VOVO-369630 format. One record per residue (C-alpha): residue in three letters; chain; x, y, z. Coordinates in Angstrom, 1 decimal, padded with zeros to 4 digits. Layout:
resn	chain	u	v	w
ala	A	X	Y	Z
...
//
This chain:
resn	chain	u	v	w
met	A	-014.0	020.7	011.6
lys	A	-015.4	017.9	009.5
ala	A	-013.8	015.8	006.8
met	A	-014.5	012.8	004.5
ile	A	-012.1	010.0	003.6
phe	A	-012.8	008.2	000.3
ala	A	-012.0	004.6	001.2
ala	A	-014.4	002.7	-001.1
gly	A	-012.1	002.0	-004.0
leu	A	-011.6	-001.5	-005.4
gly	A	-007.9	-001.2	-005.4
thr	A	-007.5	-003.2	-008.6
arg	A	-004.1	-001.8	-009.3
leu	A	-002.8	-003.2	-006.0
arg	A	-003.8	-006.8	-006.6
pro	A	-003.0	-009.3	-005.2
leu	A	-002.7	-007.2	-002.0
thr	A	-006.4	-006.2	-002.3
asn	A	-007.7	-009.7	-002.9
asp	A	-008.5	-010.0	000.8
arg	A	-008.6	-006.5	002.1
pro	A	-009.7	-003.0	001.0
lys	A	-007.0	-000.7	-000.4
ala	A	-007.4	001.6	002.7
leu	A	-006.1	-001.2	004.9
val	A	-003.0	-001.9	002.8
glu	A	-000.1	-001.2	005.2
ile	A	003.0	001.0	004.9
asn	A	005.7	-000.1	007.4
gly	A	003.0	-001.8	009.4
lys	A	000.5	001.0	009.5
pro	A	-002.7	001.0	007.3
leu	A	-003.3	003.8	004.9
leu	A	-006.6	004.6	006.6
glu	A	-004.9	005.0	010.0
ile	A	-002.4	007.4	008.5
ala	A	-005.1	009.5	006.9
ile	A	-007.2	009.6	010.1
arg	A	-004.3	010.5	012.4
arg	A	-003.3	013.3	010.1
leu	A	-006.8	014.7	010.0
lys	A	-007.0	014.5	013.7
tyr	A	-003.7	016.2	014.2
phe	A	-004.8	019.2	012.1
gly	A	-008.0	019.6	014.1
phe	A	-010.6	017.5	012.2
gln	A	-012.6	015.8	015.0
glu	A	-015.6	014.5	012.9
ile	A	-014.9	012.2	010.0
ile	A	-017.1	010.2	007.6
ile	A	-015.6	007.3	005.7
asn	A	-017.2	005.6	002.7
ile	A	-016.8	001.9	002.4
his	A	-017.4	-000.7	-000.4
his	A	-014.7	-003.4	-001.1
phe	A	-014.3	-005.5	002.1
gly	A	-016.1	-002.8	003.9
glu	A	-016.7	-005.0	007.0
leu	A	-012.9	-005.1	007.6
ile	A	-012.8	-001.3	007.8
leu	A	-015.7	-001.5	010.3
asp	A	-013.8	-004.0	012.4
phe	A	-010.6	-002.0	012.2
leu	A	-012.3	001.2	013.4
lys	A	-014.0	-000.6	016.3
lys	A	-010.7	-002.3	017.3
asn	A	-009.1	001.2	017.5
asn	A	-012.0	002.8	019.2
asp	A	-012.4	005.3	016.3
phe	A	-009.1	006.8	017.2
gly	A	-010.7	008.9	019.9
ile	A	-012.8	011.0	017.6
thr	A	-016.2	010.9	016.0
ile	A	-016.2	008.6	012.9
glu	A	-019.3	007.8	010.8
ile	A	-019.7	005.4	007.9
ser	A	-021.2	005.9	004.5
asp	A	-022.0	002.4	003.4
glu	A	-021.6	001.9	-000.4
arg	A	-021.3	-001.9	-000.2
asp	A	-024.3	-002.4	-002.4
leu	A	-023.3	000.1	-005.0
leu	A	-020.0	002.0	-005.6
leu	A	-020.9	005.7	-006.2
glu	A	-017.7	007.3	-007.4
thr	A	-016.4	010.5	-005.9
gly	A	-019.3	012.8	-006.6
gly	A	-022.0	010.2	-005.8
gly	A	-020.1	009.2	-002.7
leu	A	-020.0	012.7	-001.4
lys	A	-023.6	013.3	-002.3
lys	A	-024.6	010.3	-000.2
ala	A	-022.9	011.8	002.8
thr	A	-024.7	015.1	002.5
ser	A	-026.5	014.9	005.8
phe	A	-023.2	014.6	007.7
phe	A	-022.2	018.1	006.7
asp	A	-025.0	019.9	008.4
asp	A	-023.2	022.7	010.2
gly	A	-022.9	025.0	007.2
met	A	-019.1	025.0	007.4
pro	A	-016.6	024.1	004.7
phe	A	-015.2	020.5	005.0
leu	A	-012.2	018.7	003.8
val	A	-012.2	015.6	001.5
cys	A	-009.2	013.3	000.9
asn	A	-008.4	010.0	-000.7
ala	A	-007.2	007.2	001.7
asp	A	-004.4	006.2	-000.7
ile	A	-002.6	009.6	-000.8
leu	A	000.5	010.1	001.3
thr	A	001.5	013.8	001.8
asn	A	003.0	016.1	004.4
leu	A	000.7	018.9	003.2
asn	A	-000.5	021.1	006.1
leu	A	-004.2	020.5	006.0
lys	A	-005.0	023.3	008.3
glu	A	-003.1	025.7	006.0
leu	A	-005.2	024.5	003.1
tyr	A	-008.4	024.9	005.1
asp	A	-007.5	028.4	006.3
phe	A	-006.7	029.4	002.7
his	A	-010.2	028.3	001.7
leu	A	-011.8	030.3	004.6
lys	A	-009.8	033.4	003.6
asn	A	-010.7	033.3	-000.1
asn	A	-014.2	031.8	000.3
pro	A	-014.5	030.0	-003.1
leu	A	-016.9	027.1	-003.7
ala	A	-014.0	024.7	-003.5
thr	A	-010.2	024.7	-003.1
leu	A	-008.3	022.0	-004.8
ala	A	-004.8	020.9	-003.8
val	A	-002.8	020.7	-007.0
arg	A	000.8	020.1	-008.1
asn	A	003.1	020.4	-011.1
arg	A	003.5	016.7	-011.9
lys	A	003.2	014.6	-015.0
thr	A	-000.2	013.0	-015.5
ser	A	-002.6	012.2	-018.4
arg	A	-005.4	014.4	-017.2
tyr	A	-004.9	018.0	-016.1
leu	A	-007.1	020.6	-014.5
leu	A	-006.7	023.9	-016.2
phe	A	-006.4	027.1	-014.1
asn	A	-006.3	030.8	-015.0
glu	A	-002.7	031.7	-014.4
lys	A	-003.5	035.1	-012.8
asn	A	-006.3	034.3	-010.3
lys	A	-005.7	030.5	-010.0
glu	A	-009.4	029.8	-010.8
leu	A	-010.5	026.5	-012.5
val	A	-011.3	027.1	-016.1
gly	A	-011.2	023.6	-017.7
trp	A	-009.9	020.1	-018.0
glu	A	-007.6	018.4	-020.5
asn	A	-007.0	014.7	-021.3
gln	A	-003.6	014.7	-023.0
lys	A	-003.9	011.1	-024.1
thr	A	-007.1	011.7	-026.1
gly	A	-006.6	015.4	-026.8
glu	A	-010.0	016.2	-025.3
val	A	-010.3	019.7	-023.7
arg	A	-013.3	020.9	-021.8
trp	A	-013.7	024.6	-020.9
ser	A	-015.7	025.9	-018.0
lys	A	-014.9	029.5	-019.0
pro	A	-012.7	031.1	-021.6
ser	A	-009.1	031.9	-020.5
lys	A	-006.0	032.8	-022.5
glu	A	-003.2	032.4	-020.0
ile	A	-003.6	029.0	-018.3
val	A	-001.5	026.6	-016.2
his	A	-001.8	022.8	-016.2
trp	A	-002.0	021.4	-012.7
ala	A	-002.6	017.8	-011.5
phe	A	-005.2	017.3	-008.8
ser	A	-003.7	015.9	-005.5
gly	A	-006.9	014.2	-004.3
ile	A	-007.4	016.7	-001.4
his	A	-010.0	019.4	-001.4
val	A	-011.9	021.8	000.9
ile	A	-015.5	022.3	-000.2
asp	A	-018.3	024.7	000.7
pro	A	-021.6	022.8	001.5
lys	A	-023.3	024.9	-001.3
ile	A	-021.8	022.2	-003.6
phe	A	-024.6	019.9	-002.7
glu	A	-027.1	022.3	-004.4
leu	A	-025.1	022.0	-007.6
met	A	-024.9	018.2	-007.9
pro	A	-026.8	016.4	-010.6
asn	A	-030.0	014.4	-010.1
gln	A	-028.2	011.1	-010.4
thr	A	-026.5	008.5	-008.2
ile	A	-023.1	007.8	-009.7
phe	A	-020.9	010.6	-010.9
ser	A	-017.5	012.2	-010.5
ile	A	-016.8	015.2	-008.3
ile	A	-014.6	016.6	-011.1
glu	A	-017.7	016.7	-013.4
val	A	-019.4	018.9	-010.7
tyr	A	-016.4	021.2	-010.5
leu	A	-016.2	021.7	-014.3
ser	A	-019.9	022.5	-014.4
ala	A	-019.9	024.7	-011.3
ala	A	-016.8	026.6	-012.4
lys	A	-018.8	028.3	-015.1
glu	A	-020.4	030.5	-012.5
his	A	-018.5	029.9	-009.3
ser	A	-014.9	030.3	-008.1
ile	A	-013.0	027.1	-007.7
leu	A	-009.4	027.8	-006.7
gly	A	-006.1	025.8	-007.0
phe	A	-003.8	025.5	-004.0
leu	A	-000.3	024.8	-005.3
his	A	001.8	022.7	-003.0
asp	A	004.9	021.7	-005.0
asn	A	007.1	021.9	-002.0
asn	A	005.3	019.1	-000.2
ile	A	005.9	015.3	-000.3
trp	A	003.0	013.7	-002.2
leu	A	002.5	010.1	-003.3
asp	A	-000.4	008.1	-004.8
val	A	-000.1	004.7	-003.2
gly	A	-002.7	003.2	-005.5
lys	A	000.0	001.4	-007.6
pro	A	002.4	-001.4	-006.6
glu	A	005.5	000.5	-007.7
ser	A	004.5	003.2	-005.2
leu	A	004.6	000.9	-002.2
ala	A	008.4	000.8	-002.1
lys	A	008.6	004.6	-002.4
ala	A	006.0	004.9	000.4
gln	A	008.2	003.0	002.8
his	A	010.9	005.6	002.4
ile	A	008.8	008.6	002.9
ile	A	006.4	007.5	005.6
asp	A	008.6	008.7	008.5
lys	A	008.5	012.2	007.0
ile	A	004.8	012.4	007.1
asn	A	003.9	010.5	010.2
leu	A	002.7	012.6	013.1
//
């Protein structure tokens, strides 16, 4: 199984920690976020991983070399010249996903004990275009799903009041995206003819004609470590998600 780790973010919210390193190499109890993500993917059977890099990308290259790629196949998608956002970053890595099989994508700064194989198997069983890990948590931007069949139908920004519909739906639930998704390679045929764009934009467009499912995992530990206040919390949960 193949996977991609988004590790190209600037980490502006974690300054000054990210003044001399990428966010993916910020440590929790002595272990870099990137290492935690790689080890979890490896544990659940993902043996081929591509990682995008931008901010202090050379430090990630050195880190992987020092650790002998953690004994699996790791490739690099180099965005040091231009940061491409989630959709553009995935599009740049298209050639890596050449086996026709669904693949997993995750953010390096997410800590969770979600069973990634369970998520992947759910996707295989239901065969949607994509399966998005989601939670009931407070955020400013929600993905909207049909309550009955758990299909993506829209998006809402509660700060601005903007709502975008992919398809009409009366009974909806508001779920927050967890930054982990399993995607069918057909997604690449639906991407726009541009370089920089968000994968959420692709999902909202594709959901008009394709099934994109939500995978609710409220019973799992989940933490976005992209903010300083999360670092203290991370130190208390890291032992529960380490493998």
